[in-house]
C-alpha positions as CSV (number, residue, x, y, z in Angstrom):
1,M,-53.8,-7.0,-144.2
2,A,-55.5,-8.4,-141.1
3,K,-59.0,-7.3,-140.5
4,Q,-58.8,-5.1,-137.3
5,Q,-61.4,-6.6,-134.6
6,L,-63.5,-4.1,-132.7
7,I,-64.3,-6.7,-130.3
8,N,-62.1,-9.2,-128.8
9,R,-63.2,-12.6,-127.2
10,T,-63.0,-11.0,-123.5
11,K,-65.1,-8.1,-124.7
12,Y,-67.4,-10.2,-126.5
13,K,-68.1,-12.1,-123.1
14,D,-68.8,-8.9,-121.3
15,I,-71.5,-8.0,-123.5
16,K,-73.1,-11.3,-123.1
17,R,-73.4,-10.2,-119.4
18,Y,-74.4,-6.6,-120.0
19,D,-77.9,-5.6,-118.6
20,H,-80.1,-3.3,-120.2
21,N,-78.2,0.1,-119.3
22,Q,-74.7,-1.3,-119.8
23,M,-76.1,-2.4,-123.2
24,E,-77.4,0.8,-124.1
25,Q,-74.1,2.7,-123.0
26,F,-72.0,0.2,-124.9
27,A,-74.3,1.1,-128.3
28,R,-74.2,4.5,-127.4
29,S,-70.3,4.6,-127.2
30,L,-70.0,2.4,-130.3
31,Y,-72.1,4.9,-132.4
32,E,-70.2,7.9,-131.2
33,S,-66.9,6.4,-132.1
34,G,-68.3,5.7,-135.6
35,L,-69.7,9.1,-135.8
36,K,-66.2,10.7,-135.2
37,D,-64.6,8.1,-137.5
38,G,-67.3,9.4,-140.2
39,A,-66.6,12.9,-139.6
40,A,-62.9,12.6,-139.8
41,Q,-63.4,11.1,-143.1
42,A,-65.3,13.6,-144.3
43,I,-63.4,16.1,-143.5
44,A,-60.3,14.6,-145.4
45,K,-62.1,13.9,-148.3
46,T,-63.4,17.7,-148.3
47,E,-59.8,19.1,-148.1
48,S,-58.3,16.5,-150.8
49,S,-61.4,17.5,-153.2
50,K,-60.1,21.4,-152.4
51,K,-56.5,20.4,-153.5
52,Q,-58.1,19.0,-156.8
53,M,-59.8,22.5,-157.4
54,D,-56.6,24.0,-156.8
55,F,-54.9,21.7,-159.3
56,D,-57.6,22.9,-161.9
57,L,-57.1,26.8,-161.1
58,L,-53.7,25.7,-161.7
59,T,-53.8,24.5,-164.8
60,E,-56.2,27.1,-166.1
61,K,-53.6,29.7,-165.0
62,L,-50.6,28.0,-166.8
63,L,-52.7,27.7,-169.8
64,S,-53.1,31.6,-169.9
65,I,-49.2,32.1,-169.6
66,K,-47.9,32.6,-173.4
67,G,-45.6,29.7,-174.5
68,I,-46.9,27.1,-172.0
69,G,-49.7,24.5,-173.8
70,A,-52.3,21.8,-172.4
71,V,-49.1,19.2,-172.7
72,K,-46.6,21.3,-170.5
73,A,-49.2,22.6,-168.3
74,E,-50.2,18.8,-167.2
75,Q,-46.7,17.8,-166.9
76,I,-46.3,20.7,-164.4
77,V,-49.4,19.8,-162.6
78,S,-48.4,16.4,-162.2
79,V,-44.7,17.3,-160.7
80,V,-47.0,19.6,-158.5
81,K,-49.2,16.8,-157.5
82,E,-46.3,14.4,-156.5
83,V,-44.5,17.1,-154.4
84,M,-47.9,17.6,-152.4
85,E,-48.4,13.8,-151.8
86,N,-44.6,13.2,-150.7
87,E,-45.0,15.9,-148.0
């Protein structure tokens, strides 16, 4: 997969000609963009962690049902994970 370029050649030439204020503005916008991307990734990671906690709870509840052992509970959880990933 090709690496996504943040700054193309034209933008690079423009940056070389920036004065102090323009450079500060560019750096600030770059920082804010990274901050937003990081926040979005953190939220996504938190949501996936919540789903994992739900799977643990599901396994626990399945094991409390008479006739379902550890192996069958894991099979059920793996099928549920597959279904959730495909959505």
